[in-house]
C-alpha positions as CSV (number, residue, x, y, z in Angstrom):
1,M,-188.7,52.5,210.4
2,R,-185.5,50.5,209.6
3,S,-185.8,47.6,207.2
4,A,-188.0,44.5,207.7
5,V,-184.9,42.5,208.0
6,I,-184.1,44.2,211.2
7,I,-187.6,43.6,212.6
8,S,-187.3,40.0,211.7
9,A,-183.9,39.8,213.4
10,C,-185.4,41.5,216.7
11,I,-188.2,38.8,216.8
12,A,-185.6,36.1,216.5
13,A,-183.6,37.8,219.3
14,V,-186.3,37.1,221.9
15,V,-184.5,34.2,223.7
16,S,-185.8,31.9,226.3
17,T,-183.9,30.4,229.3
18,A,-183.3,27.2,227.2
19,Q,-181.3,29.1,224.6
20,P,-177.9,30.6,225.0
21,V,-177.8,34.4,225.3
22,V,-175.0,35.8,223.1
23,S,-173.6,39.4,223.0
24,P,-174.1,40.8,219.7
25,I,-170.9,42.9,220.3
26,T,-168.4,40.6,221.9
27,R,-170.0,37.2,220.8
28,D,-169.6,36.1,224.4
29,T,-172.2,33.8,225.9
30,V,-174.0,34.9,229.2
31,Q,-173.1,32.4,232.0
32,V,-175.3,32.3,235.1
33,A,-174.4,29.5,237.6
34,D,-177.4,27.6,238.8
35,S,-175.5,26.6,242.0
36,L,-175.4,30.2,243.3
37,P,-178.2,31.9,245.1
38,T,-177.6,35.2,243.3
39,Y,-176.1,36.4,239.9
40,K,-174.7,39.9,239.1
41,F,-174.6,42.3,236.1
42,L,-173.0,45.7,235.5
43,V,-174.5,48.9,234.2
44,S,-172.9,51.8,232.5
45,G,-172.9,53.9,229.3
46,H,-171.3,56.7,227.2
47,W,-168.2,54.8,226.9
48,Y,-166.6,57.1,224.3
49,G,-166.2,59.5,227.3
50,A,-166.1,63.3,226.9
51,G,-167.9,65.1,224.1
52,T,-164.5,66.5,223.0
53,S,-162.9,63.1,222.5
54,R,-161.7,62.4,219.0
55,S,-159.5,59.4,219.7
56,G,-161.9,56.6,218.7
57,F,-160.9,54.7,221.8
58,P,-163.0,54.0,224.9
59,A,-162.8,56.5,227.8
60,S,-159.6,56.3,229.8
61,T,-161.8,55.6,232.9
62,V,-163.2,52.5,231.1
63,Q,-159.9,51.2,229.8
64,G,-158.3,51.7,233.2
65,N,-160.8,49.5,235.0
66,I,-161.3,46.5,232.7
67,E,-159.6,44.2,235.1
68,K,-161.9,45.6,237.9
69,F,-165.0,44.7,235.7
70,N,-163.8,41.2,235.1
71,A,-163.2,40.7,238.8
72,T,-166.9,41.4,239.7
73,D,-167.9,38.0,238.3
74,A,-170.8,39.8,236.6
75,S,-172.7,37.6,234.1
76,F,-173.1,40.5,231.6
77,F,-172.8,44.2,231.1
78,L,-175.8,46.4,230.3
79,L,-174.7,49.5,228.4
80,T,-177.0,52.6,228.2
81,G,-175.9,53.7,224.8
82,D,-173.4,56.0,223.2
83,I,-170.6,53.5,223.6
84,F,-169.1,54.6,220.2
85,Q,-168.5,58.0,218.8
86,N,-168.3,56.6,215.2
87,T,-169.6,53.0,215.4
88,K,-167.9,51.7,212.2
89,S,-164.5,53.3,212.4
90,D,-164.1,52.8,216.1
91,Q,-164.2,49.0,215.9
92,A,-160.6,48.7,215.0
93,R,-159.6,50.5,218.2
94,Y,-162.2,48.9,220.5
95,K,-161.1,45.5,219.7
96,P,-157.7,45.6,221.3
97,A,-158.5,48.2,223.9
98,L,-161.8,46.6,225.1
99,Y,-163.2,43.5,223.5
100,D,-159.9,41.5,223.8
101,R,-159.6,42.4,227.4
102,L,-163.1,42.4,228.9
103,H,-164.5,39.0,229.7
104,V,-168.0,40.2,230.3
105,P,-170.7,40.0,227.5
106,L,-171.9,43.4,226.4
107,F,-175.5,44.4,225.4
108,N,-176.0,48.0,224.4
109,A,-179.2,50.1,224.2
110,V,-178.3,52.2,221.2
111,G,-177.8,55.9,221.4
112,N,-177.7,58.5,218.7
113,H,-173.9,58.1,218.4
114,D,-174.1,54.4,218.0
115,L,-176.5,54.7,215.0
116,D,-174.2,57.0,212.9
117,G,-174.8,56.2,209.2
118,G,-176.9,53.1,210.2
119,F,-173.7,51.1,210.8
120,Y,-174.8,49.8,214.1
121,S,-177.6,47.6,212.6
122,G,-175.2,46.2,210.0
123,L,-172.5,45.3,212.5
124,F,-174.5,44.0,215.5
125,G,-177.8,43.0,214.2
126,S,-181.1,44.0,215.9
127,T,-181.1,47.1,218.0
128,W,-183.6,45.6,220.5
129,M,-183.9,42.3,222.2
130,Q,-185.1,40.5,225.4
131,W,-184.0,37.4,227.3
132,D,-184.8,35.7,230.6
133,V,-182.4,34.9,233.6
134,R,-184.3,32.7,236.1
135,D,-187.4,34.5,237.0
136,D,-186.1,37.9,235.7
137,R,-186.9,39.5,232.2
138,F,-184.3,41.7,230.5
139,I,-185.4,44.1,227.8
140,V,-183.2,46.2,225.7
141,L,-184.8,49.0,223.8
142,D,-183.9,51.3,220.9
143,T,-185.3,54.7,221.8
144,E,-183.9,56.3,218.5
145,E,-186.2,54.2,216.4
146,D,-189.4,56.2,216.9
147,D,-188.1,59.4,218.5
148,S,-188.5,58.2,222.1
149,S,-191.8,56.5,221.6
150,I,-192.0,52.7,222.1
151,K,-194.1,51.1,219.5
152,G,-194.5,47.9,217.5
153,E,-192.4,44.9,218.5
154,Q,-190.6,46.9,221.2
155,L,-194.0,47.7,222.8
156,R,-195.2,44.2,222.5
157,M,-192.1,43.0,224.6
158,I,-193.3,45.2,227.5
159,Q,-196.9,44.0,226.9
160,Q,-195.7,40.4,227.2
161,A,-193.7,41.2,230.4
162,A,-196.9,42.6,231.9
163,T,-198.7,39.4,231.0
164,D,-196.0,37.1,232.3
165,A,-195.7,39.2,235.5
166,E,-199.5,38.9,236.1
167,A,-199.1,35.1,235.5
168,G,-196.6,35.0,238.4
169,L,-193.7,34.1,236.0
170,L,-191.5,37.2,236.7
171,K,-189.9,38.6,239.8
172,H,-188.0,41.4,238.3
173,V,-188.1,43.3,234.9
174,F,-184.9,45.2,233.9
175,I,-185.5,47.7,231.0
176,T,-182.5,49.4,229.4
177,S,-182.7,52.4,227.0
178,H,-180.4,55.2,226.0
179,R,-183.0,58.1,226.4
180,P,-184.7,58.5,229.8
181,I,-188.0,58.7,228.2
182,W,-189.7,58.6,231.6
183,A,-188.2,62.2,232.1
184,E,-189.6,63.8,229.0
185,G,-192.0,66.6,229.6
186,G,-192.9,65.5,233.1
187,H,-191.7,65.8,236.7
188,Y,-188.1,64.7,235.9
189,S,-187.6,67.0,232.8
190,F,-185.4,69.4,234.8
191,L,-182.8,66.7,235.3
192,F,-181.4,66.4,231.8
193,P,-181.6,69.8,230.0
194,G,-178.9,68.6,227.6
195,N,-179.9,65.1,226.9
196,T,-181.2,63.5,223.7
197,K,-185.0,63.8,223.7
198,S,-187.9,63.7,221.3
199,I,-188.9,66.6,219.1
200,A,-192.7,66.4,219.6
201,G,-193.1,64.2,222.9
202,C,-193.4,60.3,223.2
203,N,-196.0,57.8,224.3
204,Y,-194.3,56.9,227.7
205,G,-197.1,58.3,229.7
206,T,-200.0,57.0,227.5
207,D,-198.8,53.6,226.4
208,V,-195.8,52.5,228.4
209,L,-196.4,53.6,232.0
210,P,-199.8,51.8,232.2
211,L,-198.0,48.6,231.4
212,L,-195.4,49.1,233.9
213,R,-198.1,49.7,236.5
214,R,-199.5,46.4,235.6
215,I,-196.1,44.8,236.1
216,V,-195.2,46.4,239.4
217,K,-198.3,44.9,241.1
218,H,-196.4,41.5,240.8
219,A,-192.7,42.2,240.0
220,E,-190.2,44.9,240.5
221,V,-189.3,47.2,237.5
222,F,-186.0,48.9,237.0
223,W,-185.6,51.3,233.9
224,M,-182.0,52.0,233.2
225,A,-181.1,54.8,230.9
226,G,-177.9,56.8,230.0
227,S,-178.5,60.0,228.1
228,M,-177.2,62.6,230.6
229,G,-175.4,65.7,229.7
230,G,-171.8,66.6,230.6
231,T,-173.0,69.0,233.4
232,A,-174.6,66.1,235.3
233,P,-173.5,66.2,239.0
234,A,-173.0,62.5,239.3
235,S,-172.7,59.4,237.1
236,I,-175.7,57.8,238.8
237,L,-179.3,58.5,239.5
238,F,-181.7,56.2,241.4
239,E,-185.3,57.3,241.7
240,T,-188.4,55.4,243.0
241,P,-191.5,57.5,242.0
242,E,-193.9,54.5,242.7
243,P,-193.6,51.3,244.7
244,N,-191.6,48.7,242.8
245,L,-190.8,51.1,240.0
246,H,-187.3,52.5,239.8
247,Y,-185.6,54.8,237.4
248,V,-181.9,54.3,237.1
249,M,-179.3,56.3,235.2
250,S,-175.7,55.4,234.5
251,A,-173.2,57.1,232.2
252,I,-169.6,58.3,232.3
253,R,-167.8,61.3,230.8
254,D,-164.2,60.4,231.4
255,E,-164.2,62.7,234.6
256,T,-163.4,62.0,238.2
257,R,-167.0,61.3,239.0
258,D,-167.1,58.3,236.8
259,A,-168.8,55.3,238.2
260,V,-170.6,52.1,237.1
261,L,-173.4,50.2,238.7
262,L,-173.1,46.6,240.0
263,A,-176.5,44.7,240.7
264,E,-176.7,41.5,242.6
265,V,-180.0,39.8,242.1
266,S,-181.5,37.1,244.4
267,A,-184.9,35.6,244.2
268,D,-186.6,38.4,246.2
269,S,-184.3,41.4,246.1
270,V,-181.7,43.4,244.0
271,R,-178.7,45.0,245.8
272,W,-177.0,47.9,244.1
273,E,-173.5,49.0,244.4
274,A,-171.6,51.9,242.8
275,I,-168.0,51.2,241.6
276,S,-165.9,54.4,241.4
277,L,-163.6,54.3,238.3
278,T,-161.2,57.0,239.7
279,G,-161.1,56.2,243.4
280,K,-163.4,59.1,244.3
281,H,-165.8,58.6,247.2
282,I,-169.2,57.6,246.2
283,E,-172.3,57.6,248.4
284,P,-174.7,54.6,248.5
285,V,-176.5,54.3,245.2
286,R,-180.1,55.2,246.5
287,T,-178.5,58.5,247.7
288,Y,-178.5,59.9,244.2
289,T,-182.3,60.6,243.9
290,A,-183.9,63.3,241.7
291,E,-184.0,65.6,244.8
292,W,-180.2,65.0,245.3
293,W,-179.7,66.0,241.7
294,R,-181.9,69.1,242.1
295,E,-179.7,70.2,245.0
296,H,-176.4,69.6,243.1
297,L,-177.2,70.6,239.6
298,A,-176.1,74.3,240.3
299,N,-172.8,73.1,241.7
300,P,-171.1,70.8,239.0
301,E,-167.4,70.0,239.4
302,G,-165.1,73.1,239.3
303,F,-163.8,74.4,236.0
304,E,-160.3,73.3,235.3
305,W,-158.3,76.5,234.6
306,K,-155.3,74.6,233.3
307,L,-157.5,73.4,230.4
308,L,-158.4,76.9,229.4
309,P,-155.8,77.2,226.5
310,Y,-157.1,73.8,225.2
311,H,-160.7,75.0,225.3
312,I,-159.8,78.2,223.5
313,K,-157.9,76.3,220.8
314,S,-160.6,73.7,220.5
315,T,-163.2,76.5,220.0
316,L,-161.1,78.4,217.5
317,L,-160.5,75.3,215.4
318,H,-164.0,73.9,215.4
319,R,-166.1,74.6,212.2
320,N,-169.1,75.4,214.2
321,F,-167.3,78.5,215.6
322,W,-166.4,79.8,212.1
323,I,-169.8,79.0,210.8
324,G,-171.2,81.3,213.6
325,V,-168.6,83.9,212.9
326,G,-169.5,83.8,209.2
327,A,-173.2,84.1,209.9
328,V,-172.7,87.0,212.2
329,A,-170.5,88.7,209.4
330,V,-173.3,88.1,206.9
331,L,-176.0,89.6,209.2
332,W,-173.7,92.6,210.0
333,L,-173.1,93.2,206.3
334,G,-176.7,93.0,205.6
335,F,-177.8,95.4,208.2
336,G,-175.1,97.8,207.1
337,I,-176.4,97.7,203.5
338,L,-180.0,98.2,204.7
339,R,-179.0,101.3,206.9
340,R,-177.2,102.8,203.9
341,R,-180.1,102.5,201.7
342,R,-182.4,103.9,204.2
343,G,-180.2,107.0,204.7
344,E,-179.9,107.7,200.9
């Protein structure tokens, strides 16, 4: 577990509607106009882009659409993790490229890249929090904390949401995490073969899902995550395994398929819209079910042959390639010596 200071900070981060909700990243305050019948928020993740990126800047598809994000009138942006590649060193580049231009408060469900060296906790305080907007509860989790399991204060936040929903205090519960822990070891495990997951399994099925089933009897639940590999067929997934329970994925990779989600929330419904970041046609959000993914996983976007020289160069210059070459050489030498000795 991280320090007790972080635990104390996360308890303090549980905010009510009477307190201002402030982004720990941009320091902007969430504004929701009481005069309007609905409010909006955006969902996305993996903002450092492609796994090969080394620039320390947000993905080009993010930087090229900041004005579009501002124009949505969203009250805040929920990020599904891995927005930085190196949290501490990237801040100098993210400030002029993102923070100074984006006028939407950011809240990030930390991923493995965001926690490099423990710097995220030092820079942005608690790695989990919750707040209310009208009759809706927003919960941001840290699935790196206990290797995909939800325990301690984080589990108590979901327990409290279940109690409040049963008391008729909540209409919607929005949970954001980096890892899609609902996909680990179950029916949806085929979706993300390359995503970050636990080593020995997690407590989603035993401890978390029963709480969600209590909530969905009285309120709608949307669990949004962002750890999806680069071979994913879309930037979006929207699956409804049980009535009132929805699994949502959103993450970009600096590719033509990149898109973000816009949710418009009223007292009795949530309308979802996909916003393309490249102009590529996108189907209605609820099209991208697990079954759609199953049908399209074998047909990812075509290989860009013009990038072949770049990929070859990147491979040859990467230290892991030479570590592999060295390991093979040592094994080959060892087998050669062994065969000689057997022949003597």
